[in-house]
C-alpha positions in Angstrom: -52.2 -161.5 -14.5 -50.0 -158.9 -13.1 -47.4 -161.4 -11.9 -46.5 -162.0 -15.6 -45.2 -158.5 -15.9 -41.7 -159.3 -14.6 -40.2 -155.9 -15.5 -42.9 -153.9 -13.5 -41.2 -151.7 -10.9 -44.1 -149.5 -9.7 -47.7 -150.6 -9.1 -50.5 -148.2 -8.2 -53.7 -149.8 -7.0 -56.8 -147.8 -6.1 -60.3 -148.2 -4.7 -60.3 -151.8 -3.7 -60.2 -154.1 -0.7 -57.3 -156.4 -0.1 -55.5 -158.5 2.5 -51.8 -159.1 3.0 -52.3 -162.5 1.5 -53.9 -161.1 -1.6 -51.0 -158.7 -2.2 -48.3 -161.3 -1.2 -48.6 -162.7 -4.7 -46.7 -159.6 -5.8 -43.5 -161.4 -4.6 -43.5 -162.9 -8.1 -42.5 -159.5 -9.5 -38.7 -159.5 -9.2 -38.3 -155.8 -10.1 -41.1 -154.3 -8.0 -39.7 -151.4 -6.0 -42.8 -149.3 -5.1 -46.4 -150.3 -4.3 -48.9 -147.4 -4.0 -52.1 -148.2 -2.3 -54.6 -145.4 -2.9 -58.0 -145.6 -1.1 -57.4 -149.3 -0.4 -59.3 -151.0 2.4 -56.7 -153.1 4.2 -56.1 -153.5 7.9 -53.0 -151.6 9.2 -51.7 -154.9 10.6 -51.9 -156.4 7.1 -49.9 -153.5 5.7 -47.2 -154.1 8.2 -47.2 -157.8 7.4 -47.0 -156.9 3.7 -43.9 -154.8 4.3 -42.2 -157.9 5.8 -43.3 -160.1 3.0 -42.0 -157.5 0.4 -38.9 -156.1 2.2 -37.4 -154.6 -1.0 -40.7 -152.7 -1.9 -41.7 -149.3 -0.6 -45.3 -149.6 0.4 -47.1 -146.2 0.2 -50.5 -146.4 2.1 -52.6 -144.4 4.4 -55.6 -145.6 6.3 -59.0 -144.7 4.9 -60.8 -141.8 6.5 -64.6 -142.0 7.0 -65.3 -140.2 3.7 -63.0 -142.5 1.7 -64.5 -145.6 3.4 -68.1 -144.5 2.6 -67.1 -143.8 -1.1 -65.4 -147.2 -1.4 -68.4 -149.0 0.1 -70.6 -147.3 -2.4 -68.2 -148.3 -5.2 -67.9 -151.9 -4.1 -71.6 -152.4 -3.4 -73.3 -155.1 -5.5 
């Protein structure tokens, strides 16, 4: 589990679907300073909520464009 990596200061996540509640578990990482969300499907409101839940962490995220969303849907399809 990632939360066992107490010295982790930067985390890069890519090509997944999360909610703020999913990522709020990262509060267990006391040294986390940067969270990079690359091609992550998460509502913008959840990103804002995440920033309040992790105030000491720089959250680097951009909304998916149509091409990224289609690629992610193909990747996550059963």
